[in-house]
PAMARKE-247239 format. One record per residue (C-alpha): x, y, z. Coordinates in pm, whole numbers, always signed. Each point is the difference from the previous one (the first is absolute). Example, Ala and Ser with C-alpha at 12.3 -4.5 7.8 and 13.67 -1.06 7.14 Angstrom:
BEGIN
TIZA       px       py       pz
TIZA    +1230     -450     +780
TIZA     +137     +344      -66
//
This chain:
BEGIN
TIZA       px       py       pz
TIZA   +22829    -1850    +1191
TIZA       +8     -278     +258
TIZA     +229     -298      -60
TIZA     -295     -241       -5
TIZA     -169     +215     -264
TIZA     +313       +5     -214
TIZA       +7     -381       +2
TIZA     -359       -6     -130
TIZA      +77     +267     -260
TIZA     +299     -195     -128
TIZA     -215     -312      -20
TIZA     -256     +196     -203
TIZA     +273     +111     -243
TIZA     +139     -352      -26
TIZA     -345     -138      -77
TIZA      -52     +269     -264
TIZA     +333      -95     -155
TIZA      -88     -370       +1
TIZA     -339      +66     -163
TIZA     +162     +197     -281
TIZA     +313     -208      -48
TIZA     +251     +266     +105
TIZA     +298       +4     +236
TIZA     -127      +54     +357
TIZA     +316     +196      +88
TIZA      -76     +240     -284
TIZA     -358      +48     +120
TIZA     +114      +61     +359
TIZA     +263     +251     -110
TIZA     -257     +218     -177
TIZA      +71      -95     -360
TIZA     -281      +12     -254
TIZA     -156     -324     -120
TIZA     -266      -93     -253
TIZA     -324     -166     +107
TIZA       +3     -336     -173
TIZA     -214      -50     -308
TIZA     +102     -365      -33
TIZA     -274     -259      +34
TIZA      -36     -375      -13
TIZA     -292     -192     -149
TIZA     -305      +71     +212
TIZA     +191     +237     +230
TIZA      -17     +376      -59
TIZA     +308     +220      +32
TIZA      +63     +217     +307
TIZA      -89     +307     -209
TIZA     -329     -160     -105
TIZA      -79     -102     +358
TIZA      +44     +362     +113
TIZA     -253     +108     -265
TIZA     -239     -279      +99
TIZA      +21     +105     +364
TIZA      -82     +362      -87
TIZA     -304     -113     -196
TIZA     -119     -237     +272
TIZA      +17     +268     +268
TIZA     -134     +294     -201
TIZA     -351      -12     -139
TIZA      +54     +242     -287
TIZA     +332     -143     -121
TIZA     -154     -346      +19
TIZA     -275     +107     -241
TIZA     +236     +135     -270
TIZA     +296     -157     -181
TIZA     +357      +16     +130
TIZA     +225     -188     -238
TIZA     +370      -52      -55
TIZA     +139      +93     -341
TIZA     +346      -83     -131
TIZA      +77     +319     -188
TIZA       -1     +363     +115
TIZA     -198     +100     -312
TIZA     -228     -197     -227
TIZA     -351      -77     -115
TIZA     -277      -20     +257
TIZA     -100     -352      +94
TIZA     -364      +51      -93
TIZA     -149     -165     +307
TIZA     -358      +82     -104
TIZA     -209      -82     -306
TIZA      -14     +281     -253
TIZA     -337      +43     -168
TIZA     -252     -260     -120
TIZA     +109     -330     -157
TIZA     -314     -148     -158
TIZA      -26       +1     -381
TIZA     -105     -213     -300
TIZA     +161      -57     -342
TIZA     -151     -195     -287
TIZA     +282     -231     -105
TIZA     -173     -226     -257
TIZA       +2     +255     -282
TIZA     +263      +79     -261
TIZA     +233     +279      +94
TIZA      -65      -27     +372
TIZA     +280     +154     +201
TIZA      -59     -253     +277
TIZA      -67      +52     +365
TIZA     +209     +262     +180
TIZA     +114      -23     +358
TIZA       +4     +282     +254
TIZA     +290      +66     +237
TIZA     -162      -46     +341
TIZA     +268     +199     +182
TIZA      -51     +372      +47
TIZA     +337     +122     -131
TIZA      +42     +350     -143
TIZA     +292     +201     -131
TIZA      +55     +184     +328
TIZA     +191     -286     +165
TIZA     +155      +33     +346
TIZA     +315     +144     +154
TIZA     +109      -91     +352
TIZA     +156     +281     +203
TIZA     +209      -31     +313
TIZA     -183      +58     +328
TIZA     +186      +24     +331
TIZA     -169     -120     +320
TIZA     +249      +99     +269
TIZA      -88      -45     +367
TIZA     +163       -5     +342
TIZA      -79     -156     +338
TIZA     +140     +149     +318
TIZA     +209     -197     +247
TIZA     -266      +61     +264
TIZA     -272     -158     -212
TIZA     +221     -297      -91
TIZA      +75      -55     +370
TIZA     -372       +4      +70
TIZA      -77     -242     -284
TIZA     +278     -235     +113
TIZA     -227     -113     +284
TIZA     -240     -161     -246
TIZA      +36     -331     -183
TIZA      -96     +158     -335
TIZA     +292     +245       -4
TIZA      +90      -65     -363
TIZA     -363       +6     -115
TIZA      -54     +341     +159
TIZA     +289     +149     -194
TIZA     -118     -151     -329
TIZA     -364      +99      +55
TIZA      +87     +361      +78
TIZA     +180      +42     -331
TIZA     -242     -204     -211
TIZA     -315     +174     +127
TIZA     +140     +347      -63
TIZA     +110     -101     -350
TIZA     -350     -130      -72
TIZA     -163     +328     +107
TIZA     +251     +198     -204
TIZA      -82     -202     -311
TIZA     -371      +76      +33
TIZA      +74     +368      +65
TIZA     +219      +29     -310
TIZA     -253     -188     -213
TIZA     -273     +258      +66
TIZA     +207     +317      +48
TIZA     +320      -37     -203
TIZA      +35     +253     -281
TIZA     +375       -1      -74
TIZA     +326     -184      +61
TIZA     +240     +266     +126
TIZA     +375      -53      +17
TIZA       -7     +138     +355
TIZA     -330      -37     +182
TIZA     -133     +244     +259
TIZA     -230     -140     +272
TIZA      -72     +347     +140
TIZA     -133     +131     -331
TIZA     -151     -336      -94
TIZA     -128     -169     +318
TIZA     -204     -254     -199
TIZA     +309     -110     -197
TIZA     -121     +183     -311
TIZA     +355      +21     -140
TIZA     +117     -360      +60
TIZA     -160     -169     -300
TIZA     -282      +39     -253
TIZA     -318     -156     +137
TIZA     -311     -142     -166
TIZA     -205     +321       +4
TIZA     +282     +199     -159
TIZA      +37     -273     -263
TIZA     -362      +69      -98
TIZA      +64     +375      -16
TIZA     +308      -54     -217
TIZA     -108     -289     -222
TIZA     -382       +9      -13
TIZA     -107     +361      +68
TIZA     -332      -62     -180
TIZA      -90     -233     +291
TIZA      +59     +275     +259
TIZA     -271     +249      +96
TIZA     +127     +306     +189
TIZA     -275     +259      -51
TIZA     -367      +38      -87
TIZA     -174     +324      -90
TIZA     +222     +183     +250
TIZA     +373       +6      -63
TIZA     +196     -217     +243
TIZA     -312     -153     +162
TIZA     -234     -293      -44
TIZA     -299     +123     +202
TIZA     -253     -225     +173
TIZA     -309     +184     +121
TIZA     -311     -189     +109
TIZA     -237     +287      -68
TIZA     +122      +40     -358
TIZA     +216     +261     -165
TIZA     +318     -206      +27
TIZA     +151     -247     -243
TIZA     -166     -293     +181
TIZA     -267      -41     +266
TIZA     +179     -284     +183
TIZA     +305     -224       -2
TIZA     -200     -281     -167
TIZA      -70     +201     -312
TIZA     +365     +108      -14
TIZA     +122     -361      +11
TIZA     -247     -111     -267
TIZA      +81     +293     -229
TIZA     +377      -34      +40
TIZA      -12     -373      -70
TIZA     -217      +52     -308
TIZA     +194     +290     -151
TIZA     +359      -69     +102
TIZA      +19     -378      -58
TIZA      -65     -212     -311
TIZA     -314     -213      -12
TIZA     +181     -333      +38
TIZA     +167     +111     +323
TIZA     -255     +211     +188
TIZA     -228     -293      +90
TIZA     +276     -228     +122
TIZA     -119     -144     +336
TIZA     +346      +37     +155
TIZA       -7     +381      -17
TIZA       -2     +185     +333
TIZA      -33     +370      +85
TIZA     +289     +105     +226
TIZA      -96     +314     +191
TIZA     +212     +262     +169
TIZA      -50      +20     +378
TIZA     -208     +316      -24
TIZA     -249     -170     -236
TIZA      -61     -299     +223
TIZA     -306      -37     +215
TIZA     -107     -258     +253
TIZA     -288      -99     -227
TIZA     +269     -174     -208
TIZA     +256      -83     +267
TIZA     -135     -118     +339
TIZA     +236      +26     +294
TIZA     +258     -276      +24
TIZA      -18     -228     +301
TIZA     +296     +108     +213
TIZA      +90     -352     +106
TIZA      +79     -120     -349
TIZA     +346     +139      -71
TIZA     +264     +230     +146
TIZA      -40     +366      -91
TIZA     +306      +13     -225
TIZA     -137     -284     -213
TIZA     -345     +158      -30
TIZA     +180     +304     -140
TIZA     +144     -216     -277
TIZA     -326     -179      -81
TIZA     -222      +11     -302
TIZA     -361      +31     +119
TIZA     -282      -79     -241
TIZA     -342     +150      +65
TIZA     -307     -223       -1
TIZA     -222     +246     -187
TIZA      +38     +118     -357
TIZA      +98     +345     -117
TIZA     -112      +74     -354
TIZA      -17     -374      -64
TIZA     +358      -60     +117
TIZA     +129     -143     +326
TIZA     +157     +281     +205
TIZA     +350      -55     +135
TIZA     +205     +173     +266
TIZA     +378      -12      -39
TIZA     +262     +178     +211
TIZA     +150     +320     -142
TIZA     -246      +34     -286
TIZA       +6     +358     -130
TIZA     -266     +222     +168
TIZA     -286     +144     -207
TIZA      +63     -277     -251
TIZA     -166     -312     -135
TIZA     +191     -278     -174
TIZA     -199     -268     -181
TIZA     +203     -307      -96
TIZA      +44     -371      +46
TIZA     +244      -64     +285
TIZA     +176     -265     -207
TIZA      +61     +271     -259
TIZA     +251     +159     +239
TIZA     +351     -143      +37
TIZA     +333      +66     +163
TIZA     +295     -143     -191
TIZA     +312      -67     +208
TIZA     +321      -92     -178
TIZA     +125     -344      +91
TIZA     +342      -24     +162
TIZA      +21     +375      +67
TIZA     -124      +22     +360
TIZA     +311     +109     +191
TIZA      +45      +27     +377
TIZA     +265     +131     +239
TIZA      -28      -19     +380
TIZA     +247     +227     +177
TIZA      +47      +98     +363
TIZA      +30     +375      +62
TIZA     +129      +62     +355
TIZA      +16     +377      -62
TIZA     -381       -1       +3
TIZA      -62     -307     +220
TIZA     -183     -194     -267
TIZA      +20     -274     -262
TIZA      -73     +119     -354
TIZA     -141     -212     -283
TIZA      +49     +127     -354
TIZA     -219     -183     -252
TIZA      -84      +70     -363
TIZA     -219     -149     -270
TIZA      -62      +83     -365
TIZA     -375      +53      -44
TIZA     -260     +119     -248
TIZA     -370      +67      +53
TIZA     -185     -144     -298
TIZA     -353      +31     -137
TIZA      -42     -320     -199
TIZA     -281     +126     -227
TIZA     -115     +364       -3
TIZA     -338     -100     -145
TIZA      -96     -149     +337
TIZA       +6     +318     +201
TIZA      -73     +372      +27
TIZA      +76     +280     +245
TIZA     -212     +293     +123
TIZA     +174     +278     +196
TIZA      -92     +329     +171
TIZA     -337     -128     +123
TIZA     -185     +259     +209
TIZA     -319      -62     +199
TIZA     -216     +310      +31
TIZA     -283      +53     +248
//
């Protein structure tokens, strides 16, 4: 690493220390520190600002909830409205029990449990030397880490099936073993809202000429919504149909104008189709499971991050000519109300 680059790197570490109220010497020497969760009136904490930045830069994460929770385990926050509220009670008669209120929060007995997730990265000396020529040196380092963390969160949300003690990226390239995602939560906690087969075992067949389970994707969406969701939820106007890449077609998703955003940000975007699919607005989200259809309200999906538990260590590693950043959070992927969603898997189109 060049001397001029080291000066900039030390300044980056000192600024990180100042933001989080820790000793700059400790940060420079590679000691772990906690990202601050302290806030003043009208000013969010550093931890909250990191979350806000992820949501601002990433279309899909901006459409769902990412919230800080104090405890590692607890009741869900119930960020949606659970079921209908309207009612009438005749109160001017003897023996009336009076009007009864309804809890508007969608809290169930499942609760949440945040699990530790490591996001460990490194940047080579050569790349740092190259970035040192630019005025946004610190921003480039922060953006690199934040953007990858955002993509990982989306990937886990759609593909996570377990939380292994020791993860294996070779066996699980879509981070299936890092945490339990939203789709797996449906399989585990609301299996009656998951369709995995029609008349043929292991397949939901779509065949336009007949002889399959459905003639087109529209009839599948309408049937799944009607049969897998309760009446008060299936007509909610906020519901979207999130399709796997192999189910998408340009009739729903016109090409994106290439001048709008850099490629890496398009990859993290939520794209909503203009036309309807079975009465629902189609949605394209990165890393959605192939051959699958997920109908839900986007605000029904949450990521809970434990407050005060985002830890970071920045350490130089001359043996490998790089600077390593070790960062961890405690996260859970939460479905706020299972009534407002259903999942169809193993969809096969037949000629």
